[in-house]
C-alpha positions in Angstrom: -66.9 33.4 88.2 -64.9 31.2 89.8 -64.8 28.0 88.1 -63.5 30.0 85.4 -61.1 31.9 87.0 -59.6 28.6 88.6 -59.7 27.0 85.6 -57.6 29.7 83.9 -55.1 30.0 86.4 -54.5 26.5 86.6 -54.3 26.0 83.0 -52.5 28.8 81.5 -55.6 30.6 79.9 -58.8 28.8 78.0 -58.4 27.4 75.3 -61.9 25.9 73.9 -65.4 26.4 75.9 -68.1 23.3 75.2 -72.0 24.2 75.6 -73.4 21.0 76.2 -75.8 21.6 79.0 -78.9 20.9 78.1 -82.7 19.7 78.9 -85.6 18.5 77.0 -88.9 19.6 77.3 -91.9 17.4 75.7 -95.3 19.9 75.8 -97.5 21.2 73.2 -96.7 25.5 73.2 -100.9 26.2 75.2 -99.6 23.1 77.4 -96.2 25.2 78.7 -96.4 26.9 82.0 -94.3 30.4 82.0 -92.1 28.8 85.0 -91.0 25.7 82.2 -90.2 27.9 79.1 -88.2 30.5 81.7 -86.4 26.7 82.7 -85.5 25.4 79.5 -84.2 29.0 78.2 -81.7 29.6 81.2 -80.5 26.2 80.5 -79.9 26.4 76.8 -79.4 30.2 76.0 -78.8 31.7 79.4 -75.9 30.2 80.7 -74.0 29.3 78.0 -74.9 33.2 77.0 -72.8 33.6 80.3 -69.9 31.5 79.6 -69.2 32.6 76.4 -69.1 36.5 78.1 -66.8 34.9 80.4 -64.2 33.1 79.0 -64.0 35.7 76.2 -61.9 38.1 77.8 -58.9 35.3 78.4 -59.7 34.0 74.1 -59.3 37.7 73.1 -56.1 38.5 76.0 -54.1 34.8 74.4 -55.3 36.1 70.9 -56.9 32.4 70.0 -60.1 30.3 71.3 -62.3 28.3 70.1 -66.4 27.7 71.5 -68.3 24.9 70.7 -72.2 25.6 71.1 -74.0 21.8 71.2 -77.7 22.7 69.5 -79.8 20.2 67.8 -82.1 19.1 64.9 -84.5 21.2 66.9 -82.2 24.3 66.3 -83.3 24.0 62.3 -86.2 22.6 62.4 -89.6 22.9 64.7 -91.2 19.6 65.3 -94.5 19.2 67.3 -94.5 19.2 71.1 -91.0 21.1 71.1 -92.0 24.3 71.1 -89.9 25.1 74.2 -87.1 23.1 72.8 -87.1 24.8 69.8 -87.0 28.1 70.6 -83.8 27.4 73.2 -81.9 26.1 70.0 -82.7 28.3 67.7 -81.7 31.3 70.1 -78.4 29.3 70.2 -78.0 29.8 66.8 -78.3 33.0 66.7 -76.1 34.1 69.3 -73.6 31.7 67.7 -73.8 33.3 64.7 -73.7 36.9 66.0 -70.9 36.2 67.9 -69.1 34.6 65.4 -68.8 37.8 63.3 -68.2 39.7 66.5 -65.1 37.8 67.3 -63.5 36.6 64.3 -60.8 39.1 64.1 -60.0 38.4 67.3 -58.7 34.7 66.7 -61.6 32.9 68.2 -63.5 30.4 66.4 -67.3 29.6 66.5 -68.4 26.1 66.3 -72.0 24.7 66.0 -72.8 21.1 66.5 -76.4 20.0 65.5 -77.2 16.7 66.3 -80.1 15.2 65.6 -82.0 12.4 67.5 -80.5 9.1 68.6 -81.2 6.4 71.2 -80.4 6.2 74.9 -80.3 4.5 77.5 -82.7 6.8 79.4 
């Protein structure tokens, strides 16, 4: 909350929020513990939800804003061994669709980015 308030104060508002935090969790549905799935959903769904809730009053007051939620191809197609990750990304997609309808009349746009797999150094 403090970080959002500080950013809005120093920058004169909040024009864009990019929710790009992520954490992959590999494991069959029956192998993933309750604690692991809670942590996965906290990162992929609950944290973006909180940030959206925090920035919306600033964006509504300005009459504009843009929220970008980074999802995944796995938010549309689930793959074996990625059940918890897919559940989180599907939830983010659903939240984004509902949110877009809720804020369209306030001049706030919602974009969902769905990258596929790519090689990294990690």
